GULUMTI-261765 format. One record per residue (C-alpha): residue number from 1; residue in one letter; x, y, z. Coordinates in steps of 0.02 Angstrom, whole numbers. Example, Ala and Ser with C-alpha at 12.3 -4.5 7.8 and 13.67 -1.06 7.14 Angstrom:
% GULUMTI-261765
<atom 1 A <615 -225 390>>
<atom 2 S <684 -53 357>>
This chain:
% GULUMTI-261765
<atom 1 X <4642 83 7276>>
<atom 2 X <4560 -86 7236>>
<atom 3 X <4504 -133 7061>>
<atom 4 X <4440 -295 6990>>
<atom 5 X <4494 -380 6835>>
<atom 6 X <4382 -493 6715>>
<atom 7 X <4456 -613 6580>>
<atom 8 X <4628 -574 6654>>
<atom 9 X <4733 -687 6547>>
<atom 10 X <4912 -688 6605>>
<atom 11 X <4889 -519 6681>>
<atom 12 X <4975 -387 6564>>
<atom 13 X <4830 -261 6588>>
<atom 14 X <4830 -301 6778>>
<atom 15 X <5032 -288 6791>>
<atom 16 X <5025 -113 6703>>
<atom 17 X <4887 -50 6819>>
<atom 18 X <4987 -115 6973>>
<atom 19 X <5136 -26 6923>>
<atom 20 X <5036 132 6910>>
<atom 21 X <4973 120 7100>>
<atom 22 X <4820 26 7083>>
<atom 23 X <4790 -145 7169>>
<atom 24 X <4705 -297 7093>>
<atom 25 X <4602 -366 7236>>
<atom 26 X <4504 -492 7137>>
<atom 27 X <4530 -573 6957>>
<atom 28 X <4437 -692 6850>>
<atom 29 X <4510 -812 6724>>
<atom 30 X <4434 -968 6662>>
<atom 31 X <4577 -1044 6554>>
<atom 32 X <4661 -1177 6667>>
<atom 33 X <4823 -1158 6553>>
<atom 34 X <4839 -979 6621>>
<atom 35 X <4804 -999 6810>>
<atom 36 X <4983 -1042 6864>>
<atom 37 X <5062 -894 6766>>
<atom 38 X <4935 -772 6842>>
<atom 39 X <4942 -827 7022>>
<atom 40 X <5133 -839 7015>>
<atom 41 X <5147 -665 6945>>
<atom 42 X <4997 -586 7056>>
<atom 43 X <5028 -670 7214>>
<atom 44 X <4924 -544 7312>>
<atom 45 X <4769 -546 7201>>
<atom 46 X <4623 -676 7231>>
<atom 47 X <4600 -768 7073>>
<atom 48 X <4424 -838 7040>>
<atom 49 X <4443 -983 6914>>
<atom 50 X <4253 -1002 6874>>
<atom 51 X <4174 -950 6711>>
<atom 52 X <4113 -787 6740>>
<atom 53 X <3939 -840 6687>>
<atom 54 X <3930 -946 6844>>
<atom 55 X <3978 -806 6960>>
<atom 56 X <3845 -701 7042>>
<atom 57 X <3860 -513 7066>>
<atom 58 X <3866 -525 7258>>
<atom 59 X <4014 -642 7243>>
<atom 60 X <4128 -507 7176>>
<atom 61 X <4197 -372 7297>>
<atom 62 X <4161 -191 7282>>
<atom 63 X <4301 -92 7196>>
<atom 64 X <4353 88 7126>>
<atom 65 X <4378 11 6948>>
<atom 66 X <4329 -135 6837>>
<atom 67 X <4456 -176 6695>>
<atom 68 X <4458 -329 6574>>
<atom 69 X <4482 -376 6391>>
<atom 70 X <4327 -501 6344>>
<atom 71 X <4384 -640 6231>>
<atom 72 X <4428 -558 6062>>
<atom 73 X <4428 -702 5922>>
<atom 74 X <4249 -665 5873>>
<atom 75 X <4290 -501 5819>>
<atom 76 X <4467 -526 5745>>
<atom 77 X <4501 -497 5563>>
<atom 78 X <4604 -654 5564>>
<atom 79 X <4469 -759 5644>>
<atom 80 X <4280 -802 5609>>
<atom 81 X <4223 -630 5619>>
<atom 82 X <4061 -680 5690>>
<atom 83 X <4070 -542 5819>>
<atom 84 X <3924 -527 5949>>
<atom 85 X <3845 -677 5872>>
<atom 86 X <3980 -789 5932>>
<atom 87 X <3964 -856 6119>>
<atom 88 X <4140 -783 6145>>
<atom 89 X <4075 -612 6091>>
<atom 90 X <3931 -613 6200>>
<atom 91 X <4050 -608 6347>>
<atom 92 X <4047 -420 6327>>
<atom 93 X <3873 -433 6401>>
<atom 94 X <3944 -520 6561>>
<atom 95 X <4075 -373 6573>>
<atom 96 X <3925 -248 6575>>
<atom 97 X <3823 -353 6688>>
<atom 98 X <3952 -337 6818>>
<atom 99 X <3986 -158 6782>>
<atom 100 X <3794 -124 6810>>
<atom 101 X <3792 -220 6973>>
<atom 102 X <3955 -156 7053>>
<atom 103 X <3945 29 6990>>
<atom 104 X <4135 72 7007>>
<atom 105 X <4210 239 6980>>
<atom 106 X <4281 185 6817>>
<atom 107 X <4299 45 6692>>
<atom 108 X <4413 0 6550>>
<atom 109 X <4377 -137 6420>>
<atom 110 X <4497 -188 6277>>
<atom 111 X <4471 -272 6120>>
<atom 112 X <4544 -302 5941>>
<atom 113 X <4529 -161 5807>>
<atom 114 X <4428 -287 5702>>
<atom 115 X <4276 -221 5810>>
<atom 116 X <4288 -76 5695>>
<atom 117 X <4245 -172 5528>>
<atom 118 X <4084 -116 5444>>
<atom 119 X <4004 -282 5471>>
<atom 120 X <4017 -249 5659>>
<atom 121 X <3947 -68 5657>>
<atom 122 X <3778 -108 5731>>
<atom 123 X <3843 -217 5872>>
<atom 124 X <3980 -101 5915>>
<atom 125 X <3850 46 5921>>
<atom 126 X <3743 -69 6032>>
<atom 127 X <3890 -102 6153>>
<atom 128 X <3930 85 6167>>
<atom 129 X <3745 119 6211>>
<atom 130 X <3751 -14 6341>>
<atom 131 X <3895 63 6427>>
<atom 132 X <3810 238 6415>>
<atom 133 X <3644 161 6484>>
<atom 134 X <3746 79 6630>>
<atom 135 X <3779 247 6701>>
<atom 136 X <3949 306 6620>>
<atom 137 X <4019 440 6508>>
<atom 138 X <4104 331 6377>>
<atom 139 X <4264 365 6293>>
<atom 140 X <4316 259 6148>>
<atom 141 X <4474 247 6037>>
<atom 142 X <4584 144 5931>>
<atom 143 X <4758 156 5998>>
<atom 144 X <4933 96 5923>>
<atom 145 X <5039 26 6066>>
<atom 146 X <5193 86 5970>>
<atom 147 X <5142 275 6007>>
<atom 148 X <5165 229 6199>>
<atom 149 X <5337 154 6199>>
<atom 150 X <5292 -25 6148>>
<atom 151 X <5411 -90 6017>>
<atom 152 X <5280 -158 5900>>
<atom 153 X <5143 -100 5789>>
<atom 154 X <4985 -160 5882>>
<atom 155 X <4813 -81 5861>>
<atom 156 X <4681 -105 5994>>
<atom 157 X <4515 -27 6039>>
<atom 158 X <4484 42 6217>>
<atom 159 X <4322 80 6298>>
<atom 160 X <4348 191 6451>>
<atom 161 X <4208 266 6560>>
<atom 162 X <4184 363 6714>>
<atom 163 X <4030 353 6820>>
<atom 164 X <3900 495 6778>>
<atom 165 X <3899 569 6942>>
<atom 166 X <4089 616 6935>>
<atom 167 X <4049 732 6792>>
<atom 168 X <4211 672 6705>>
<atom 169 X <4257 618 6524>>
<atom 170 X <4413 518 6509>>
<atom 171 X <4552 603 6400>>
<atom 172 X <4668 476 6319>>
<atom 173 X <4847 515 6339>>
<atom 174 X <4936 595 6197>>
<atom 175 X <5030 484 6077>>
<atom 176 X <5216 520 6060>>
<atom 177 X <5330 503 5905>>
<atom 178 X <5481 495 6022>>
<atom 179 X <5399 333 6084>>
<atom 180 X <5431 246 5927>>
<atom 181 X <5621 254 5951>>
<atom 182 X <5604 102 6058>>
<atom 183 X <5646 -23 5922>>
<atom 184 X <5682 -213 5909>>
<atom 185 X <5866 -171 5948>>
<atom 186 X <5825 -88 6114>>
<atom 187 X <5699 -230 6156>>
<atom 188 X <5790 -402 6115>>
<atom 189 X <5964 -365 6052>>
<atom 190 X <6052 -447 6205>>
<atom 191 X <5952 -601 6178>>
<atom 192 X <6016 -649 6007>>
<atom 193 X <6128 -784 6036>>
<atom 194 X <6064 -890 6191>>
<atom 195 X <5878 -948 6139>>
<atom 196 X <5848 -1137 6135>>
<atom 197 X <5743 -1225 6016>>
<atom 198 X <5589 -1309 6088>>
<atom 199 X <5610 -1494 6126>>
<atom 200 X <5518 -1635 6036>>
<atom 201 X <5330 -1600 6001>>
<atom 202 X <5366 -1421 6047>>
<atom 203 X <5386 -1457 6231>>
<atom 204 X <5468 -1325 6344>>
<atom 205 X <5654 -1342 6399>>
<atom 206 X <5594 -1299 6578>>
<atom 207 X <5724 -1220 6689>>
<atom 208 X <5869 -1254 6561>>
<atom 209 X <5843 -1082 6474>>
<atom 210 X <5968 -948 6542>>
<atom 211 X <5839 -818 6526>>
<atom 212 X <5659 -888 6581>>
<atom 213 X <5548 -929 6430>>
<atom 214 X <5699 -893 6305>>
<atom 215 X <5629 -1041 6178>>
<atom 216 X <5560 -1041 6014>>
<atom 217 X <5446 -1146 5918>>
<atom 218 X <5519 -1255 5777>>
<atom 219 X <5451 -1330 5630>>
<atom 220 X <5399 -1278 5449>>
<atom 221 X <5306 -1125 5387>>
<atom 222 X <5144 -1127 5301>>
<atom 223 X <5102 -1055 5134>>
<atom 224 X <5004 -917 5224>>
<atom 225 X <5150 -875 5333>>
<atom 226 X <5265 -870 5170>>
<atom 227 X <5146 -755 5078>>
<atom 228 X <5227 -597 5153>>
<atom 229 X <5390 -533 5232>>
<atom 230 X <5397 -584 5422>>
<atom 231 X <5563 -504 5462>>
<atom 232 X <5582 -328 5532>>
<atom 233 X <5752 -252 5548>>
<atom 234 X <5847 -206 5717>>
<atom 235 X <5805 -23 5692>>
<atom 236 X <5613 -53 5663>>
<atom 237 X <5464 -98 5769>>
<atom 238 X <5407 -273 5776>>
<atom 239 X <5258 -333 5685>>
<atom 240 X <5105 -375 5801>>
<atom 241 X <5143 -510 5925>>
<atom 242 X <5007 -637 5897>>
<atom 243 X <4934 -774 6002>>
<atom 244 X <5009 -908 5893>>
<atom 245 X <5187 -969 5891>>
<atom 246 X <5169 -1036 5720>>
<atom 247 X <5144 -854 5661>>
<atom 248 X <5266 -774 5775>>
<atom 249 X <5378 -647 5687>>
<atom 250 X <5551 -690 5630>>
<atom 251 X <5715 -641 5718>>
<atom 252 X <5787 -480 5653>>
<atom 253 X <5956 -564 5637>>
<atom 254 X <5885 -624 5467>>
<atom 255 X <5874 -531 5306>>
<atom 256 X <5701 -482 5248>>
<atom 257 X <5617 -616 5140>>
<atom 258 X <5631 -603 4953>>
<atom 259 X <5472 -594 4850>>
<atom 260 X <5482 -729 4700>>
<atom 261 X <5297 -726 4648>>
<atom 262 X <5138 -643 4696>>
<atom 263 X <5107 -679 4867>>
<atom 264 X <5251 -794 4883>>
<atom 265 X <5417 -756 4978>>
<atom 266 X <5563 -855 5024>>
<atom 267 X <5708 -856 5141>>
<atom 268 X <5879 -774 5064>>
<atom 269 X <5965 -911 4985>>
<atom 270 X <6122 -947 5094>>
<atom 271 X <6054 -864 5248>>
<atom 272 X <5924 -1003 5288>>
<atom 273 X <6007 -1034 5454>>
<atom 274 X <5969 -861 5524>>
<atom 275 X <5785 -875 5509>>
<atom 276 X <5697 -931 5670>>
<atom 277 X <5541 -875 5756>>
<atom 278 X <5559 -748 5908>>
<atom 279 X <5561 -840 6069>>
<atom 280 X <5427 -831 6191>>
<atom 281 X <5538 -721 6303>>
<atom 282 X <5580 -610 6154>>
<atom 283 X <5395 -582 6122>>
<atom 284 X <5357 -559 6297>>
<atom 285 X <5498 -415 6288>>
<atom 286 X <5416 -334 6145>>
<atom 287 X <5251 -347 6237>>
<atom 288 X <5355 -244 6376>>
<atom 289 X <5348 -386 6509>>
<atom 290 X <5498 -386 6621>>
<atom 291 X <5603 -538 6628>>
<atom 292 X <5544 -566 6814>>
<atom 293 X <5373 -603 6743>>
<atom 294 X <5370 -790 6716>>
<atom 295 X <5260 -885 6606>>
<atom 296 X <5220 -1057 6652>>
<atom 297 X <5172 -1194 6521>>
<atom 298 X <5226 -1368 6454>>
<atom 299 X <5205 -1334 6273>>
<atom 300 X <5271 -1182 6190>>
<atom 301 X <5106 -1140 6100>>
<atom 302 X <5036 -1109 6265>>
<atom 303 X <5165 -979 6305>>
<atom 304 X <5148 -887 6146>>
<atom 305 X <4959 -883 6170>>
<atom 306 X <4972 -803 6335>>
<atom 307 X <5099 -671 6286>>
<atom 308 X <5004 -624 6125>>
<atom 309 X <4836 -613 6200>>
<atom 310 X <4894 -492 6334>>
<atom 311 X <4879 -302 6340>>
<atom 312 X <5058 -237 6343>>
<atom 313 X <5096 -182 6512>>
<atom 314 X <5174 -20 6471>>
<atom 315 X <5020 42 6364>>
<atom 316 X <4911 -11 6517>>
<atom 317 X <5021 91 6635>>
<atom 318 X <4999 242 6534>>
<atom 319 X <4811 222 6531>>
<atom 320 X <4811 181 6715>>
<atom 321 X <4902 339 6762>>
<atom 322 X <4790 441 6658>>
<atom 323 X <4641 373 6747>>
<atom 324 X <4727 406 6919>>
<atom 325 X <4772 580 6875>>
<atom 326 X <4595 628 6817>>
<atom 327 X <4513 543 6969>>
<atom 328 X <4638 618 7101>>
<atom 329 X <4526 766 7149>>
<atom 330 X <4380 647 7178>>
<atom 331 X <4490 517 7266>>
<atom 332 X <4568 659 7382>>
<atom 333 X <4393 727 7424>>
<atom 334 X <4320 565 7472>>
<atom 335 X <4481 478 7549>>
<atom 336 X <4371 415 7699>>
<atom 337 X <4235 336 7587>>
<atom 338 X <4178 153 7616>>
<atom 339 X <4305 98 7490>>
<atom 340 X <4465 157 7553>>
<atom 341 X <4606 233 7458>>
<atom 342 X <4746 120 7502>>
<atom 343 X <4880 206 7402>>
<atom 344 X <4866 363 7310>>
<atom 345 X <5052 365 7261>>
<atom 346 X <5110 308 7090>>
<atom 347 X <5222 158 7104>>
<atom 348 X <5389 125 7022>>
<atom 349 X <5380 91 6835>>
<atom 350 X <5556 31 6814>>
<atom 351 X <5494 -147 6802>>
<atom 352 X <5400 -97 6636>>
<atom 353 X <5521 19 6568>>
<atom 354 X <5677 -90 6599>>
<atom 355 X <5669 -257 6504>>
<atom 356 X <5822 -333 6593>>
């Protein structure tokens, strides 16, 4: 069951789909700082390193599905908010171009919840129309990853569609309140005492970490960072893991920050030594990457960026399983179609559910 992945990043979305039984036959990622990480963790996927704008439709293999997360900075509430008017925002059209050319059975596109801001309403409606005009029944929803077992509050929007001739509409898996029991304690408690600070100029410790990538960014904190509490307790969910190491949440070993003036907080006096940013590996655990998923980088900023930009694999897995279950009657009836069904079973998901 081959699918293709655009704007693959480090491959969190891809990894979740693989654990559900799909095969990523071909992927595209233009950021050279990610290539080594993607290829190491997806050794059976052909990675095309060119800009998607330079790749002709005919160079992309046929597949049952198309997945990806077009760059989101243009839509982010924390970013420039230029949306579709930004060159990165326009990469959504490249996703749609390839969707129209390849006509897979389904597609999934992920982006930040900032797309839902009123200023982007017209652009969002146009994107929805483009998906429908491409020949797909579109399902659209904002999801919180915490409702699917991911130990953080993380809201993202998903566009998922089935080709019109399938006469199917995608049904999102139901959220679970029990899933929110997967707290910071469950995710990272065993990593508390063996993290390493970054080397000078935030360079990596390399293979010196007892646990891969278990190193954290050092240095001061901006006034913006100190404007609100950045500590979640052991029995809580994490704040959203962002793509910036400077804004990584603080470790739950520290007490919550004290409010001393409007929009000004400080570390609790006498406990300053407890305040450190979460390590790259702790952020990866919170994103539900297993420890066997290795991030390759020289400067820690690149590691945090790869982790923070990824779709949590566990959330991707739940969506991938739902797609597989809903397509199963069609796949069974067309097992001998030109695009062969390579594996109709669901793979072992222990790599996602078990962090260590």
